[in-house]
N, C-alpha and C positions, 0 to 999 in steps of 0.2 A: 514518240519514242518511249518504250518502257524504261522505268527507273532501274539503274544498276544496283541490285540488292547487295552487292559486295561492299558498297560504301554506306556510310551513315547519312541520315537525313539532316541531322543536327549535331554539332560538336561544340562543347565548351572547353576552352583551354585557359591556362594562366591563372587558375585557382584563386583563392581557396574554395574547396567544396567541403561543407560539413555534412557528412552522410547521415548522421543520426542512426547508423546501423548499431547492432548490439555492442560493438566495441567502441562506439562513438569515434570512428576513424575519420581521417582527413584524406582528401585527394586534391588533385589540381585539374583533372580533366574528366569529362563525361561524354559518352557518345550515345546517340539515340537513333533507333531505326524502327519504323512502323509503330511509333508511339511508345515503344518500350526502351528501357535502358539496356544497352548491350555491352558497354565497357565503363568501368569506374577505375581510375588509376591516375597516372601522370601523363604529361603531354606526349611523351614518346609512345605510350600505349594506344593512343588514338590516331596517331599521325597517318597510319596506313589506311584509315577509314575515311579520309578526306578526299572526296572526288570533286568533279567539276560542278555538281549540283548540290554539294553539301553546304549548308549554312554553318559558318564558323563564328562563334561568339567568343571574343576575347574578354575574359572576366576581369583582367587588368587589376587583380587584387581585390575585387569586390566579391562578396560572399554569395555562393550558390547553395541553396538549401532544398530539402523536400518542400513541396507546396504545403502551406499552412492549412490546417483544418480547424474549424470553429465548432466546438463540442456543444454549444448551447447558444442558439441565435434564432432570430425571427425575421428572415430576409424578405418574405412576402409582405408582412405587415410593415417592416421598415421601408421597403421600396415603395409601398403604397402611400405611406406617410410622406415620403419625399415628393410624391406627386400631389399632395394636398397641403394643408396648412402646417408646414414643417417648422417646429420651434427648437429643434435640438441644438442648433448652432448659436442660439441667443441665450442671454444669461440673466436679464433683469425683467422685472414686472412690466415696466413701461415699454420695453422692446417687444415683449409678448403682445401687449395690447395693440401696439402699432402694427405688428405683423398680422394679427387677427383682423384688424380693421381693413388693412390693405388687401388681404386675401378675400375678405367678404366683398369689397368694392370691385375687385377684379373678377369675381365669380358670382354675379347677381342671380344666376339661374340655379345655384346650388341650394337645395331646400334646407340642408344642415351644413354647418361649418364644422368639419372634422379634421383630424390630423393629430397634433399634440407634440409632446416632447419637452414640456416645461420642467424646470428643476425646482424641487421643493425648497431649496435654500434661498430662492428668490423671494420667498414670502415668510412673514413672521409665523413661527411654529410650523412651517411647511404647508400652510393651508391658505390658498388664495380665496378671494371672495367674488361672488357673482357680479357685484357692482361694477368691477373693472371691465368685465366682458359686456355688461349691459351698456356701458358708456360708448362702446365702439360698434356693437351689434345688438340693438334693442329689439329688432323686429323678426329675427330668425333664430332658431335654436342653435346653440353652440355647445359642443361636448368634446373636451380635449383631455385625453389621458396624459398623465405625467410620464417622465422618462422611464420609470420602472414599471409602468403599467398597472400599478396597484391602487390608483386613484384617478378620478375624473373631475375636471373643473367644468362646471356647467353654468350657463347664464339663466336668467329668470324664465325666459321663454322655454328652454329645455326642461326646467323643473315643472313648469306649468303643463307642458305636453305629457310629462311622465306622471302628473298628479301628485307630486311630492310637496307636502305642506308640513306645517309644524305638528300636525296630527299623525303623520306617517311614521310608523315604528321603524326602528333599525332592523334590518334583516339579521338573521342569526350569524351570517358570515361577513358582516360589514358594518359600516357606521356612517350615518348622515351627520356631517358637522353642522352645528347650529349656532346662531347668535344667542345672546343672553336670554332673549325672550322665546327661544325655541324655533325661530324661523330658520329654515335651511340656508346655509351660507353659499351653497353651490359647490362645495367640496364633498365628494362622495367617495368613501374609502372602501376598497375591496369589493365585496359582493353588492354593496349599495350602488355601485356604478352601473350594475346591470339594469337597475330601475330606469335609467335613462338610455343606456346603449341599446336596449331591445327595441326602441322606437326609431332608431336610425335605419333608413332604407338599406336593404341588403346590398353588399358589394357583389357585383357579378363576377363570374369566373373569368370573363374577358378582362375586367379591371384588375383582378388579382394576378392574372398572367402578366399584364404590363408591370404590376408591382414586383413580381418575381424577377422579371428580366432586368428591371432597374436595380433591384437589390443584388442580383447576381453581378451585374456590371460593377457596382460599388464594392462588393466583397472581393472580386478579382483584383481591384485596384490596390488592395492591401495584401495581395499574395495568397488569398484564400482560394483553394481549389476544391474544397469539400466542406460539408457541415452537417450537423444534426439540427433540424428544425424542431425547436422545443415545444411547439404547440400546433399540431395539425389535427383538426377535427372540430366538431360543433361544441359549443359551450365555452370557448375561449375568445374573448375580445369581440371584434365586430363580425367574425364569420369564419367559415371553414376554407382553408387554403389548399386542401387536398386536390381539388379539381385543377388548380393552376399547375401543379406539378405534373399531373397526367397530361395536360395540354402541352406542356413544355417537352414532352417525350418525343415531339416531332424532330428533335435534334437541337432545339434552342436551349435545352438544359445542358450547359457545358460542365457544371460542377457535379461532384458526386454528393448525393444527398440521402441521408437517412431520416425518415420522418418519425418523430415521437408522437404517436396518436394520443390525443387529449382524453384523459380519464375524467368523466363528469363526476365531480365530487359528491353530487346528490344521488348518484347511481351506484350500481354494484356490478356483479359478474355477468349480468344480462348484456353488458356492453361487449363481452368477449367475441360473440359471433361477428359483429361488425369489424372489430379489430382484425380478426382472422381473415375476413373476406377482403378487406383492403390490403392486407399484407400480400395475399395471393394475387390480387389484381396488379399491384405494383411490381411484383416479381415477374409477372407475365409480360411486362413492357420491356422489350429487348432493345428498342431504339436507343442509340447513344451508349452502347455497351452496358445497358442496364444500370444507368447511373442513379435511378431513384428506387429506394427500398423503404418499406414501412414496418420494420420489425421491432419497433420500440413503442413503449407506452409511457406517457408523461403523467406522473402523479404529483400534484401540487399539494404539499403537506401543510404549508403555513404561508404567512404573508411576509412583511418586511419589518425591520427593526425601527425604522424612522417613524412609522405610525403605530408602533407597539402591537402589530399583529403577527410578528414572528413568534413562533412557539418557544417559550423559554422554560427551563426547569425551575427557575425562581422568578418571582414577580419583577416587573420593571420598577425602577425608582420613579418618584414624582419629582417635580421641580425643586423640592427642598431636600432631596436625597433620601427620603424615606420610602418604604415599600408602598407601591401603588395598589397592591392587591390584585393586579391584573398581570397575567403572564402570557398573553397572546392567544392565538386561535389555532385549533386543529381543524383543518378543512376536511380531513378524512379521519373517521373514527379510528384511533390507534388500536382499539380492541379488534377491529375487523381488518386492519391493514395487512397483518401477517397472512391471513387467509387469502386476501386478494392477490398479494404478491406471489404467494405459493402457486396459485392457479395460473397466473400469468407466466411464471417461470416454467411450470410444467408444460405449458403450451408453446414454449420456446421464445417467449417475448423477453426482450431486455426492458428493465424498468429504469426510467430516468426520473429521479426524484428531485423536486424543488424542496430543499431542506436548508433553511437559513438559520433558524434558532437552534440552540443546543437540544431542546426537547424534540424538535422535528428530526434532527440528525440522529438522535438515539432511536426514535421510532422507526426511521428508515433502516438503520442497521439491525434493529431487532427483527424487522420484517425479512430482510435478506437472510438473517440467521435462521429464521423459521423456515424459509423456503429451502435452504440447504439441508436442514434437518429432515424435512419431508421428502425432498426430491433428490438429494445428493447434489454434487456440483455439476451443473448442466452447461456451463460455459456461456451463459447469456450476457455476462459482462455488465451487470447492474452498476449504475453510477449515481452519485449524489452531487447535485449542483448547488453552488453558491457558498455554503459552509461558512457563513459569517461568524457564527459563534459555535465552537466545538468544545465540549467538556473534555479536559485532558484525559479522562478515563476512557474516552471513546476513540482517541487517536489510534491506538494499536489495532483496533477492531477492523479498520479498513483492510490492512494486510491480511489479518486472520481470516476474514470473510471473502477476500478477493473482490471487494467493492472498490471502484475507482473514485478518487476525489476529483470532481469536475470543478475546477477553480475559475473564477472571473477576476484575474489579478488586478485590473485597473482600479478596483474599489478599495484596495488595501493600502490606503494612505490617508494622511490628514488633509481634510478639506472641510468646508463649512457644514456640509450635510453630516459628516462624521463627527465633527467637533461640537456642533450645536444641537443636532437632532438625535444623536446616537449615544456617544460616550457618557453624557450626563445622566442618561436614563438606564444605562447598563451598569454603571459604576466601574471603578478602576479594576477590580478583580476580573470581571467578565470581559472587560474591554481588552485585556491582555490575551484573551482566548480568540480574538478575532482573526479570521483568515490565516489559520496556522499552517501555511505552506511548508515552511522549514520543518516543523515538527512532523508533518505527514510524510515528507520526503525521507527524513531520517528514520522514520519507523518502518520504511519499506513500502509505503502505500504507493499505488500506481496513480500518476497524475495525468489528467487531461485538462485542456484549457479552452476557454471560450470568452465571448464578449457580452452576450445577452443583448446585442444590438437588436432593436433600436433604443434599449435602455441606456447604453453608453456606446462610444465609438467602437467600431470593429477593427481599428488600427492595431494590428498584432504587436508591432514594435513598441507602442505605448504601453500595452499590457505587460510585455516583457520587461520594459523599463521599470514599472512599478513592482513587479515580482522580484526583481534583482535589488532595487534600491529602497523599496517601501516609502518612497516619496513620489509626489506627483511629477509628471513630465515638466522639465524646465526648472525644477526646484533643486538647487545645489546645496542649500543649507536649510535649517529649520528642523523641526522634530521628525523623527522616523517612527512610523507606526509598527511597533514590535520588531526591533532590529534582529532579534533571534529567529524571526520567521522569514528572513530573506532567503532566496534560493539563488544558485549561481546561474549564469547566462546559459550554459549548456543544458541544464535541467529545465529552465524555462522554455527554451526553444524546443526541447524534446516533448514537453507537454502539449505544445501547439502543433506538433507533427506526429511523431510515432505514438504518443499517448492518445491523441484524439483519433488517429487512424485506428487504433486498437478498439476504442470505444465504438467507433462506427463500423466495426467488423470489416475494415478495409486494410488491415495491416499486412495481409498476404500480398497485396498489390500496390500499396502506397505507404507513405509515412516515413520512408527512408530512401536514400539514393543508393540502390543496390541493383545489380544485374538481374533482369527479368521483370522488374517492377515498372509500372507505368511512369512515363516521364512527366509527372506532375511536379513542377519545379518553380522556385521563386528566386529571382536575382535581386539582391539588395544593392544600394548605391555605395556601400562601404562594407568593411569587415568589422562588425561591432566588437568582436573579440579583441581587436587590435587597438581599440580606443578606450577612453575612460568610461566607467560604468555610467557616469552622469550624462553621457552623450548618447546612450542607447536609444532614447526616445526620439532623437532627431533622425534616425535611420529611415530612409524612404525605400519603397519598392520600385524598381525600374521595369521589371518584366515578370509576367506570370504565364506559365505554360500548363496546359492540360494535354497529356499524351503527346507532348512535343509540339502542340499547336499553340501559337501565341494568342492568349485571350486578354492580355492587358499589356500595354506599353506606355510608360510615362511620357507625357508631352514634353 
């Protein structure tokens, strides 16, 4: 029997509904038909749309929101890591060793032991040693990236295969950590990791597809209905995940995805034809309502503060509080960056910058400014991710240039990696400039938010908790990292919904609960607005919908 289109397919009643529309309005009821929102209002407004086949969900005081969107994430790599030696949920060196040994024993046919996700704070100075890996896997190569992906821990067999000895020079874009006698320790920073990673057998498209589906399942469990994959292409990590997205266009890709194609830091504008071809190929895939697009380019400008590769305007301090003379790395020549960005902008590409240190942030903003001067405002919605240290003089430039601040809120709190590996080497003045969410919001900057999973958990409500409290989840007292940089709950949620939808060029159809938009929705287990801010992080996702279809339900 055909469905009666007079009635809704799905109705939510008993609010609250935080619409995140331009007025930040509230409702108590939403009706959905054919994947689109048809009514937003109160219970009376939807009552006539409830028929015999309508699914009615009583919100019972629990909050309904637009589906979350992660503006900077690596789902294929994260999902693939979950299927290998996954260390992200462990915290100390011995636990890592035990897990690696157990994984190797359970997978005797794997030529290389890969996976990763270890934390720098588990090791003195953030640098583990090959000896611990050798003690559990002496006969096969082991190569394990850390959580932020900026370093790899390798055992002696992996170093041997890669030909890394005390005589191997550091590459221009990385560093080989060494014992006092010059022998490599097994810790390879930034570009030095490629010396080992290039020897790992290539992951197949079929394996990456399984990683994508696992990553998608995991992200849906946190209410995430769309994302920007921050590294799609050759030259990043273990391989190119582009093929997995095309393969998922058979309908298995339920999320809305924008790919940021990887800019090879050693190349130039000769990369543009491939970017353009892939953008066109993705746009031609219509299955799944065209949920995969490839209109962005990812430019990684610097490293991370913990290993002193983030590009800073002034040198890092040494262990004694004096200038170290080193101020980080520029992975792309700042003198050429403006020209590159201008050409990408002229061709209609959005540029997604990794800009962590204040020199990298300034370089990115200068490049956006040059592009606007050459091309005019073209509406490509360029955005700067991470923003760990931003010089105060650059805060107002985001609004002036129309550049979005793409924040990863979970990192903006005191924890060992911050207190032991970062603040002592930045000094107090620059440490106060870290993650300036409040300053950016007050200046009128547009905010989008993401997790950088698998660097850190994609749990949106934990990120929101830190953005609001500037304390780690579960911490009700103790020091606050930059109390003036806290943002309110509504602003934080908007960054993960309307803000990220705008960055993903999806704000015309998603990002808010409004009539005509897709019914991409998330139902929480409570209304975090009604409770203490210290409890925000305990909020769980009950249901996730894409176009009104249930893609996750809590057990």
